[in-house]
N, C-alpha and C positions, 0 to 999 in steps of 0.2 A: 575797616574803618568806618566810623559813623558817617552817613553821608550828610553833606552840608548844603546850605541853600546859597546857589550860585546865581547872582544877577548881574547882566551886563550894564554899563555905564548909562545907558538911555533908559534903564529900568524895564527893557524887555527881557524876558527869560531866555536862556540859551536854546540854541536850536536842538530839537530833540534827535536823540540817538538813534541809530539802526538797530534791528535786533541782534546782531552778531557782536554789538559793542555792550550789550546789557549783561551785568553781573547779577545773577539771579539770587545772589545772597543779600543784595542791597536793594533799596528803592530807588529805581531809576525810570523817571517819567510816569510814575503811578502804575507801572506794569508788574511789580512784585505782587505777592501774594498778600493781600490786605484783609484784615478784619474790618469789614464795612460798618461796624457798629460805632467805632471811634476813629476809623480812618488810619488806624495804626498798623503797621505790618505785623503779620503773626510772628509771634515768639520776640518781638522787640519789646524790651522792657525799660524802665525808667534808668535803670543802672548802666545802660550802654554807653560806652565812653564815646568821646568825640576825637577829631583828628589829632589834637595835641593835648588832651586832658581827658578827665573823666567827666565832664559835663559842667563843672563850674568854671567861672572866669578866671580864677586865681589858681586853678589846678588843684585845690583842696576840697575835700567833701564838704557837702552842705551840711550845716548845722541844724537846718530847720526839720522839724519832725516831719516825717513822711505820713501821708494819707493811707491808711489802710485800704487796699483795693484788691479784690480777688481776681479782678480781670486783668490779665497780663498783657492786654492790648492797649491799655490806657496809657496816656501820655502824661507821666508825672501826676499832678494834683489837679489836672483840668476838670471842670464839672461835664456833665454830659451833654449840656447844651452847646459846648464849644466843640466843633468838628476839627479833628486833626488833620492838617493840610500836608500831603505829600506829593501832590502834582508838581512835576517840574524839578524835583530833587536829583541832583547828580552827585556822584562821589568826587570829593576834592581831588583824590589821586589821579583818577581818570581825566580831570580838567587839566591838571599839570602835565600828565603824560601826552595828552593830546596837543597841548601847547608846545611842549618840547618837540615833538614830532613835526608840528607845523613849521616852528622856527628852523628845524634842521632842514627840512625840504626847500623851504624859501630861500635859506643861506645857500643851498647847493645850486639853486636857480640863479641866485644873483652871481654867484661865482661864474656859472657858465656864460651868464650875460655878459660879465665884465671881461671875461676871455676873448669874447667875441668882438669887443669893442677895439676900433683901429688902436694900435700903438703909437706913441709920439715918434716924430722922425728923429734919426741920430744926429749927433753933431756934424757940423760940414767939413770941419778941419780935424781929421783923425777920429779916432775911437774914443767915446766919451769914458770908457771903462778905465782908461789909463789916467785920468784926472784923480790926483790923490784927495782933493777936497771935495765933499758932496755938495752938489748944486741941486737946489730945490727945482724940480720940474714944473714950471708954470705954463706949460702947453695946455691948450683946451681940451685934449683928450684926457689928459691926466686929471684935470681939474672935474671934468665931468664924472670920471670914475670914483673920485673921492666924494663928490657931491652925493652921487647916488648911493654910495657905501655909508655915508653919514646918515642919510635919509632912512635907509634901511635899519641902521642901528638905532636910531631914535624911535623909529616906530616899534621896533620890537622891545626897546627899553620901556616903553609905555605899557605895552601888554604885560610885561614881566613885573613891573611895579603894581599893576592892578591885581596881578596873582598873588604878589607879596601881600597886598592888603586883604585880599580875600581870604589867603591863610591866616592872617591874623585875625580876621573876624570869625574865623570858623571855630576859634577856641570858644566863643560864646554862642555856638550853634544851637544849644538848646534852649538858651534864653531868645534867640532870634526866632526859633521855630514857635515859641509860646506867642511871641509878638505877632507872628504871622497869623497864628490861629485866632488871636483877638482882633486883629485887623480885619480878618475875613468875617468874623461874626459881626463886628460893627458895620461893615460895608453891607452885609446882608440885611441887617436891620433897617439901615439908613434906605436902601433901595425899596424895602417893603413899605416904609412910612412914605415915601414918595409915590408909590403905586396905589396905594389905598385911596386917596381922593380921586384920582381918575377912574378907578374902578366904580367908586361911588356914582360919579358923573354919569358913566356909562349906563349903569343900572337905572338910574332916574330917567334917562332919555329913553330907555327901552320900555318902560311902563306907560309911555304915552299911548302906544299903539295896543296896549292892553285893556285901555278904559272903554267901557260900554256907555252909549248915550241912554239919556234917560227915556224910558218907554213913553208912547202916546197913548195913554189909556182912554182917553175920550173919544178918538177916532177909532180905536178898536173896539170899543163898546158899541159905537153906531154900526160898524160895518158887520159886526158879528151878530147884531140883533136885527137891523132892518136891511142888511144887504148892500147899503151904500151910506155915504155921508154927504149932505148937501155942500159942505165946503170943499169936496174933493173935484179937480178940473175933470171936464167932459170933452172929449176930442172930436165927437160926433162923426165917427167913421162911418160910410155907407158899406154895408156888406153886399157883395155881388150876388145875384140869384144862384142858386146850386145847380149844377149840371145834371141833366137827366143821364141815364145809362147810354141812350141812343146817341145824345150829344157827345158823350165822352168817347164813345166808339167811332162817331164821324170825326171827331177832332183827331183821334188817334190815327185814322186812315187818312186824314188829310197831311197830317204830319209825316207818316210814311211816304206818302206821295211825294211831298216836297223833298224828303230826304233822298229818294231814289233819283228824282229829277236832277237833283244838285250832285249826286254823286257820279251819275251816269252821263250827264251833260256838262254841266258847269265847271266841276272839280275832277273831271276824270283824268286829265293830265297831271293833277297835282296830288293825287294819291300816291303815297310812297308805296315803293315795291312790296314791302312786307305788310302793307295795309290791304292787298288785293283781296284777301279772304276775309269777308265781312258779310253780315247778316243785318236786314232791316226788320224790325219788329216791335210792336208796342210803342211806337213813337220814338224809337232810338234805333242808332245804328251801332252794332257790336263788331269792333275789329278784333280779330283773333291772330296771334302770333303763337304758333305752336311751340310748346315748350318753354313759353315766356310768360305771357300774360293775356288777358282779355279787357277791352276797355269799351265802356258805353258812352256814346256822345249823342248829342241832340242838337237842334237849333232853336232859336227864340224869335226868329224872325223870317218872314218870307223873302227878304232880300238875301240873295246868295253871297253878297259880299260880306255879310255879317259872318261873325266866328261861330264855330261850333262850341257847345258847353258840355262840361264833363258832368256825368251822372253816376257811374260807377266803375270799379276797377276789380279785377280778380287775378290772382296768380294762377298759371297753367302748368305749374311744375310742382313736384313734390319732394320734400316736404314744405309746405307754406300754410300760412294761416287761412282758414276758410273766409273769413271776414276781416275788414280792415278796422282798427280801432278808430275811435271818434278823432283823436288828435291826427292819426295818420291820414285819416280820410279828408279832413280839412286841409292838411298840409298838400295832399295829392291834389284836390280840388283847385286850391290856389295855383299850384305850380302848372298844373295841365292846362287851365283856363288862361294863364299868362303865355304859355307856350302856343296855344291855339290862337291867342290874339295876336302875338307877334310873327310866328312862323307857320302857323296853320297846321294841317295834318303832319306834315314833315316834322315840325318842331315837336308835336305830341308824341310821335313815335320815337323820336331821338331821346326825348326826356325820359319816357317810359322804358325804353330798351336799356338806357344806361343805368336807370333806377333798378331795374330788374337784374342787371348782371352785378350791380353792387351788392343787392340783397343775395343773390346766389353766393357771392363770395362770402358774404357775412353768414350764411347758412353753412358754407364749408368750413369756416372758421369756427362756428358754434360745435359742429359735430367733431371737429379735431381737438378742440378743447375738452369735450366730453371723453373723448378717446384716450386723451393723455392723462385723464383723471382715473381711467377704468382699467381695461385689459391692457392697454399700451402704456401704462404708468412707467415713468423712467426711461422710455424708449422713443419718445416724440418730443420734439421742440418747436412749438407753434408760434409764428410770428406773424402779427397783422400789419401789413405794409399798407402803403397808399394805393387803395383800390386793387389790392393783391394780398396775397398769402404765401407764406413760406413755411414749408414743413420739414424738418430735419428728422429722418427716421434713423434708427439703429444707432442712437445717441451713445449708448455705452458699448458699443462693438468694439471700438478702438480707443486707445488713449487720446487725450485731448490734442496732441500734435499730430495724430494720425489722420487718414483720409476721411472725409464726410461725404455723406449723400444727402441730398435733399431736393424737393420739388418747390417751384413757384408757379402758383396759379394767379394768373392776372388777365387783363383785358387787352386784346389786340385792336388796334384801330381798324384793321381789315383793308388798308390801303396799301397799294404797291408802289414802289419807288419808280418814278419816270412812267407812270401809266396814267391813262385817261380815266376820268371820273367814271365809275360804274355804279349805277343805283342799286344793283343787287347786292353789292358789297357793303357790309356793316360790321360793326366791331363785334367781337366775339370772345370767350373765354378761351385762353391758351394756356398750355402746360410746358413748362421748361423742366427738364430733368438733368440734374448734376449728380453724377455717379462717381464717387471717389475723387472729388474736387474738379472733375471735368465735365463739362456739358455734353450731353449726348444728343446730336442733332440728326443723326440718321435714323432715328425711331420715331414713328408716328404713334403716340400714345393717345387712342381714342376713349373718350369717356362721356358718358350720358348725363349731360347737365339738365335734362328734363326730370331725371329721378336721381336727386342729389344724394350721393353717399359719398362721404369722405373715406370710408373704410374701404369702399370697392375701389375707388380711386387709388388709394394708397396700395391696396393689395394688388391692383394691376401693375402699378410702377415696380413694387417689390418684386412681384412674379416675374416681371421682365429682368430685374436686377438678378435674382436667383437664376432664372434661364441663361443669363449671361454667365454667371459664375459656372454652373453645372455643364454648359455647352463648352465653355472654354477649357473646363477640366476635361470633359470627354474628348475633345479634340487633341489635347497634349496626350492624354492616355492612349488615344488611338494610334499614335504614332509608334508606341512600343512594339517590338516585334510578336509579343505573345498575342495582342490583340489584332495585329494586321493578319497573322495566320489564323486567327479564329481559334486559338488553343484555349483561350479564356474568354468568357462572355462579359461583355460591357455594353448595356444598354441604358439610353437616357429617356426616361419616362416623362414627357412633356404633357402637362394637364392644361388644354386650351380652356377648359370651363372653370377651372381653379388653378392658376399658375403658381401660387404658393405651395401647392401639394406636388410640384414637380421634383423628381429625385433621380438620382443615379446609382443604378445597380451594378455592381462590380463582383465578378465571381472569384472567390478567394480558394474555394477547394471543389471538390467534385460535386457536392450539393449543398455548399454554404456560400452564402452571398452578403455582400456589404451594401446596405442602403444609405447613400448619402444624400441627405437633405438640409433644408434650412429652416430655421425658425422664423416665421414672417414678422413677428413682432420685435424680436431681439437681434435678429440677423445672424445668430449663433449657428454653428454646424450642428447637425442632428445626425448621429451614426446609430445605425441599428444593424444586429441585435446588440443589446447593452451587456457585452461581456466585459470583463476587467480591462483588457488590452484595448478594447474599443472605447471604453470610457476614458481610459488614460489618453488615447489618442485624440478623442473629441476635446477633452480638457487642453491639450497641448494646441490644438487648432484655434480653439476659442480665446486662450489666454496669451499664448506666446507667438502666435502667427502674425508676421508683418505683411507678408504678401499670401493672402488667402488661396489664390489659385496654385501657386507654385507650392506653398507648404501643403495644401491639400493633395496634390499629386504625390509629393514626397511622403506624407503621412499614410495615406492609403495603401501606398506601397510597403510602408513599413508594417502597417497592420497585417498585411497579406503575408509578409515574410514571417512576423511573429506568429501568426496563426498556424502557418504551414510548419514552422519550426516546432511549435508547441504541440501540433497534432501529430507529427512524427514521433516526438518523444513520448508522448501520452500513449498512441496507439502502438508504437514500436516496443514499448516496454513490456507490454502484454506478450509479445512474440519474441522476447529475449534480445531485443535491439536496445542498447543503452548509449547514452550521449558520454562523450569523453573530452578530456582536454585537447588543446592543440598540440599535436605531436610534433608540428614543424612551425617554423616561423612564417610571417606573411611574405616575405622575400622569396622563399621556395616556392610559394603558390604563384607568385608573379611570373616565375619562369615558366609555368605550364600554361598559364592563360593571361590574356591582356589585363592591365590593371583596370581599364574601364568596365570589363564585364565581372570584375569581382564584387560582390554584394555581401550579403549576410552569410556567413559559412557556419555550417553545422557539421560537426564531427560525430559519426556513429561508429558503433562496433557491435558485432553480433557475438552473442556468448557462445564460446567454443572456438573463436578465432584465436590464431597465433597474435603474438605481441605487434607483428610487423605490419598488419593488415588493418585498413581502416576505410570507412565509407564517408566521403566528404560530399555535402550537399551544398551547392552554391545557389543562393537565392538572390537573383539580381533583377535589374530591370529589362535586360535582355532575355531572360528566362531562366527556369530553373535546370540545373545541370547536376547530374549525379556522377561521381567519380568512385572507382575502386583504385585506391592508393596502397602502395606498398613503401614503407619507410624504413630506412636504415638508421635504428637508434643508436648504432656505434659510430656513425659518422656525422654526429651533430644533427640529427633529425633530416637527413637528405631524403628526398624523394626518389627511389630508385625505379619506380614502375608505377604508371597510371593509365587507367583505361576509363573512358566514359561510358556510362551504362545508357544504352539507347532506349529511353523510355519514350514511347510514341505518344503517350497522353500528357499534357502540360499540368493538368490537374487530376491526378489519378486518385481513385477512391481508396483512402487510407484505411483499409479495413484489414483483418486478419489475413485474407486471401492475398492481398497485395504484398504484405510483409513476408509471407511464406513464400510467394513466387520470387520476391527480392532475394531472400534467402537462397532459394534454389539457383538463381541465376549468378548471384555474386560468387557462391560456393564453386559453380561451375566455372565461373571465370577465373577464380583462384587456381583451382586445379588445372585448368588449362594453360595459365600463365606459368605456374610453377613447373608443369611438365614441359613447356616449351622452352623455358629457360634452361632446364636440365639437360633437355636434348641439345641445346646449343653448346653448353659447356662440355658436354660429352662428345661433341662433334659427330652427333648421329644425324644422318640425313632424315629429314621429314618432309611432310607435306600437310597443308592444313586447306580444307575445303568447306565451304558452308553448305551444309546438307540439313534436310529437315529432320528435326529431333522432337519428338511429341513429348520428350520429358521436360523440355524447357517451355516457360511459359509463352504464351503466344506474344509475337511482336518482339522476341528477344532471340538473337542467335549467338550460338557458341560454336566456332569452327570444330570440325571434326579432324583428329590428327591421324595421319598415315605415317606408320614407321617401318622400315625395312626389318624383316623378320631375321635376317642374317646379322644385323648390328646388334639386335636384342640376345642373339645366342652368344655372340662373342663377348658379352659383358663379364663372363666369369672366366673367360679364356685368357690365354697369354696376348698381349697386343699384337704379336706376329702371327698368331694363329687366326684362322678363319673357318667358321663352322657354317655350312649351307645345309638347308632342310629340304630334302628332295621331296617331302610328303606334303608340302604347302607352298602356296604361292609366297613370294618374297615381299608381303606387306601385311602389316597389322593395322586394323581399324580400331581407333580408341574413341569412344563416345561417351559423353556423360549421361548418367541415368537418373541419380537421385541424390538427395542429401537428407540425413536425419541423425537423431541421436541413437547410437548404436545399442543393440539389446546386450544383455549380459550372459548370452549363450555362448558357449565354446565353439570354436572353429579351428580349422586346421590352420596352424601359424606358420609363417615362413621362418627361415633360419634366424633372422635378427629378432624375431618375436617369440622364440621359444623360451619357455621357462627353464631356469636353471636351478630352482630351488627343489627339484624333484617331485613337484605336485603332478606333473605329466610332462610326456614328451612331445605329444603331438597337439595339445590344446592350449590355448591361452585365452584369457578374458579380455576383452577390449575395455579400454578405459572409457569412462563415461564422458565423452567430449563429442564434437561436432565432426561427423564423418561423411565422406563423399563417396559415392558408388558410381563407378564407371564399368563400360562394357567393352571389352576388347574382343574382336571377331578376327579369326584365322581362317581363310579359305584353304581347304586342303586340295591337292591336286587330283587325287584319286581316293573318292570315298570308300571304294571297296577295300582298301587297305585297313580301314578301320571297322570293319564289318563285325568285329567282335565287342565292339563298344555298344551299349545299350542306353540311349538317353543321357542321363546325368551321370557324369563321370565322378563327381562328388558334389557338394553342396553349391560350390561357387564356379563349376565347370560343367558345361553340357555340349553334346554333340548331336548335330541334326544330319542324319543320313540323307534326308532327301535334299537339303541344301549344301551338305558338304561343307559345314561350317563349325568350328569351334567357337563357343561363346563363354568368355571369362568374365565372371562379376568381381571386379577389383574394388577394394576398399582402402581408403587412406584418410588419415586426420587431414582437416582442412589446413592448408598450408605446407602440406609435406607432399613429395611426389609420389605418384603411383607406378613409375617406371620400374623401380627396384622390383616390386611385387609382380609386376607383369613380366620381366625379366625371368624371375625365379618360376613363374607359372609356365612360361614359354619353354623354359629349359626342362621343366618337368614333362611339359606334353611331347616335348622332342624325345626325351627318353621313353616316355610311354608309346609313343609312336614307334620307335625302333623296336621295343620289346613286342608289342602287339603285332607288329609286321613281321618280325622274326618268327613268332609263334604261328602266323597265318601261313607264312610261306614253308615252314618246316614241314617235313614228310614224316617226322616222329610223331609218336602217340603221346601229344602233351595238349592239356586244355586249361583254359582260363576259368578259375572258379570265382574269382573276385578281381575286379579292376577299379581302381581309383587313380587320382592324380599322383598320390604318393605311395600307393601299395598295390601290388600285382600278387595274386595267389594263383599259382598253377599245380596241376597234378599231372604225372607222367609215368609211363613204364618204359620198358626197354624194347618195345615193339613199334613197327612202322605204324603210320596213320591207317592204312587199310586194313592192318591186322588188328589195330586198336579199336576200330569201329565194330569188329565182332564181339560177341559176349564175352565179357571178362571172365577168365577162369578164377575160381575161388583162391587158388594157392598163388595167384600173381596179383599181390595188392598194388594200388597205385600210390606213389609218393608225392609228397608236397613240398614245394620250394615256394618261399615268400620272398618277393623283390621290394625293396624299401627304396623309393625314388627320391633321394635327397636333394638339397640345393647344390652342394658340390660334388657329391658322388652317389654312387647307387650301391646298396647293400643287399645281400642275399642271405637268407636263414633258411635251415633245413629243421625239419622235425627231429626230436630226440628218436634215436633208432634208425635213422636214414643211412645207409651205409656210405653215402657220399659225403658225410661230415668231415672225413679225413682230407678231402679236397676243397674244403669251404674257402681258404684262402686263394686256391687257384680260381675258383669260380669267381670270386670277387675281384681278383685281378683282371679276369677275362672281361667282366662288364664295365670295368674302369678304364679298359685300353680303348683304343680307336675302333676295334671291333665291336665294343658295347655288347648288345644283346644279339647281334646277328647269328652268333654261333652258339648261343646259350642253349637254344632247345636241342641241338644236335649232341652237345656234351652231355646234358643232363640224361638224355635217353640211352646214348651209345655207351656211356661209361657206367651206366647203371649195373649190368651184368658183371663188369669186372669188379666194381666195389663189393657187390654181393659174394662174388668168389674169393675175393680177397679176406672178406669178413669170415667166410667159412674156413679159409686156410688158417687164419690166426686162432680160430676156435679150436680146430683140430690139432694145432701144435701145442696147445697149452699143456697137455699131459707129457708130451714129449720133452718139453722144456723142464718141466718139473722132475722128470726121471734122467735128466741129462742124457737123453736121447737125440738130441737135436733142437734146433731152433729156428725160427724163419723170422725174416724182416721184410716188411712191405714199405716201399717208398714210392709216393706219387710226386714224381719229379714235375711233370706237367699233366694237363687234362688228356694229352695224347701220348703220354709216356709214363710206365710204371715199372717199377724195378722189384723184383723179388730175389731175396738172398736167402739160400738154406746154408745152415752150418750143421754139420753132422760130426759126431765123434770119429776120432782116427782108429786106427788098427787097435784091436784089444780095448777098444771103448776108452782109448786115452782122450782125456779131455784138453790135453796141452796140444795135440795136433789134431786140426779139425779138417774135414773135407768141405769144400765150399762149392755150392752151386749158384751162379748169377744168371737170372733170366730177366728178359726185357719184353715188355708188352708195349708195342708202340703203333700208331695209326699211320699206315702207309697208303699212298695214293698209287693205285695200279692203273690199268689201261682206262677204264671207264667209271671206276667206282673206287670207293675208300674201303679198306679193309684193315682189320686187326692183325698185326703180325707179332707172334710169339717166337721168340728165338733165344739162344744161349750166347753170352758175350761176357767171358771172364776177363778180369783186368790182365794186362800183360800183352806179351806179343802173341801168345796162343789163345785166341778167342774161344775155340771150341775144341778143348784137348779130348784125346782118346781115352776116356775113363770110364768107370761104371755109370757115371750119370749120363754119358752119351748114349751108352747102350739102352739105359732106361727110357731115354727121351725118344730114341729112334723107334722105339716100339709105339710111342705116343703118336709121333709124327706121321707114322705110316699106317696108323690105324684106319680102318676102312669102315665107311657107314656112320661116321661119328659127327659129320657136319662141318668138318674143317679139311682144308687141302694142304697136303704135304709139299713141302719145298725142300726136301733131303734133310738138311739140318734144322729146320724150322717148319712153321706151320702157320697158314693165314686162314682167317674165318670173316664171316660178314660181321657187320656192326649191329649184332643182336644178341639173343641169348645165348648163341653158340660159342661165343669167346668165353664166357663164363664156364661152360662145359669143357672148353678146351684147358683153360687154367685149372679147373679142378682135376681133369685127367692128368695133368702134369704133376699137380700135387700128390696125386695117389701114387704115381710112379715113383716120386722121391720118398715118400713116407715108407713106401716098401723097402727101400734101401736102407731106410733108417732102422727098421725092424730087424734087418738082417745083420749077422756079425760080419765084420769086415775080414776077419781071418778065413771065414768059410766061403767067402764071396768069390765066386769064380767067373771067369769070363765064358761067355756063351753058356749060361745056365740053361738046363732044359725048360721048355715051355711049362712042365708041370710044377716046376719049382716057383716059378712066377706066379701061376695061378694059386699055389699053396697059400699066398698071402691074402687069401679072402677074408679071413677074420679081422685082419686090421682094417680092411675097407669096410666092413660091417661095423667095427668099432668108431670109424670116422662118421658114418651116418648116424650112429646112435648119439655120438657127442653133438652133432649138428642140430638133433631133435631136442635132446635134453638140455641144450643151452638156454639159460634164461635171458630173454630178449626184453628190451624195454618196450613200452606200449608206444604204437604209432601216433597217438595223438598228442604226444608232449612234443614241445618245440625247444630247440637247443638255441639260445641267442649267444653268440659270440661277439666280444667287443674287439676292435681293431687294437 
């Protein structure tokens, strides 16, 4: 809508609108964007429509030709001399809306007023509501309400009539606007016509003083040519005779004498206290007031009642003018002489003193103004008061509604309330300091007014303000625990020579400090060094801080936390420490520590750790705390275990060595916690002791675990079984040693780690992850039992004869327990101990060739140890047995060609039984001759079996029980009827020793029938000088090679029966017939020699 011209009834323009009522699209009070060339709003053309039409009074388009005008801001066809007026224009719609709003509000107010007016009294007789005919209420209350309502309606009616008239006039707004422009031009021209005569009159009056008088050329000619003019007046003054130098000196001396007499005698009591310092010289007295002024006075009469007179004045402070200007001198001379005339020297001092104080204040103001235009621009606000000066400093430090700080330099009267007059007291310059809108009264700020320097004065005040800030921040920070315990450094550097350079140094890290200072000119915080986080903190303090002291304490703590966090992340990353997300919620952390001690929390993780282990660093106001936390990810991130890491240093040096030590300690703690929890779950009794461990970084402690050896040995046994180790004390010491990434070298693996792909049975490659290395020590009860061990049993197990200690080097992935590996190693050592102890105590010729934790290689013969120590015979080879000490069982292997291969299962059963290896050396050696003899028997009977002459069966029932069964053809070599001989070789215990017993035992009731076999065996039993003892129907021999000879002799006797024909065989054959079988025996020996046997170096491996 085109704005209309709205005028009030009395011709006064409508009240101006506020900013929020303005329509930027219309001209309101001349505030729209105008084109000042013609006063037309930019973009408004002649074709803009009015409120109720398009610009013409009748609502039709103008038929007059339009003047071509390229300027869009022109108002129709007005010439350039006519200015378009827009001042005071308001939209008609806005006027009507405001009038409607005003009417509505006033109507609501009238209704409220009418409701509060008293109501008319009801009818006396009955309720007036029951009257059927309406009766006009003529009460005064009702009439008053009606009158008030009528007046309000009339008033509003008048206003709306005016609005209707204005609305109708607005249809001709374009013509009215032109009329206003013309009227404004006419009024301007009329005012100019009226002003021109007055201006010409003023010009004529001012020319009077510019008129020069006519020059007196005649007088000038006589004076310039003759030196005088006869018509010029002569005053006839008589000049006094000039004084000689002596007279001048005498006059000055007399004047000095008079001054001295007057000041020391006449006016001694009248001299002000501050004029006591004076000198008399050159006919004048000079009163000196240090730091203020010097004044020279003299006298003009010998009468001491006459006044002193002013001669000269000098300022005695700097900066000040060296000489007075002429005008100032005249002013000073007049004022000082008046003061001397009225009040004497006291009045002179008072005037000059107050004058100097005022001048000093002026000098302070002058310097302050220069400062505000120089280096202190936009930071000072200088105000000259009545004989005082106010300087507000740090103007832009806080927002306008924030606190302000200023100083007021003024004059103090020097008088004290209810005190007697003291002549020594005088007015002086005083300084009042207002800090953050509060006057500071307990601080005495001294300043040197003899050497005026506004900058020094302001720096002194600002220095105290900075000192107050820094001191308060220092005091609040010193209440924190880390500074109370001197775990971090916090020093306040106060510069008495230059307070603005005071600063606060706070230790952030091991060798990193934060310098907190202030800019003396702007009052802004200045933090150094300028790192990104420090710059951000400085910006926050300077822009967003409301309480500088409290916010500074919080912000520097935030900077410290951020620095420590970033330094830990940056330096830790090079040592395989990485930041990670929060594995738990904040509520879980509040369960392990108080909420007030929770600050900035940093979660770290070491490369190689399992998923449930984390390192939490809490950076709080109370201190930095490091926690090793185990999280159960399956139970909604619940913390199952946490341990605080005892770091002695609050600000450790975050270098590679620190993170390496942290890795060692945390890995040791993880291993310790895992082992402890595993022992508790398995209900294994254990004990922890704090002992020195050189493998742990200094200042850190990891407890040593002591476990019962018997509990470890029963891990692989039935729960009801219990195994005790008599060879060692019943405790195992477990101590942490190291942590590192493992090498790719093969090692002897445990049962769980053995490969199953056929790549190897005893070696496995470790995974490239973080591994911990622990040392377990077992103290043996009798070191002599392990005399066969020499140093390292294998790569990870060593034995010290001097200490009698087994040292086991255990390895496990961080996060896994080492107890399983330890149990396997202990069981292997237990088996090893049994084996080597059995070998050591055995009286048989058996020797250890190789001893490791999983493998024992022994060689043995059939002789006793005493005989074995002699030089071995060439035809008596040593046989080899290999013991594999497995996790669950122990296996034994023999070389290929070992005669004891037939009893391999029996030997394995023996070492797997409760006897274990205790009887192994005895049976290896004592059964060897029997096995050799049995091999010889089998070889000798091969040809007999091929020729159907008989056969033999050898059965090893037990290691101490062998059965030999002979089957010979019957009469007439009938293969359907066989003759049978059953022999047993058993180990029998006699009175003091164990012997082999060879006897016949046939199945059935008759164990030893009277037949041809009995006759043949009786000859063997009763043979003399053969090394065995006859028991009638059997024979016994020692547990050595003689048992083999006995078995061979029995076999020869049986073979002789096989060569004889059963039909010819008679009882009680002559001895010569028996000896005639010599060729058969020779054939037996030949078969033994020619029998091809395997090489002794080959090993036969039999799987179970």
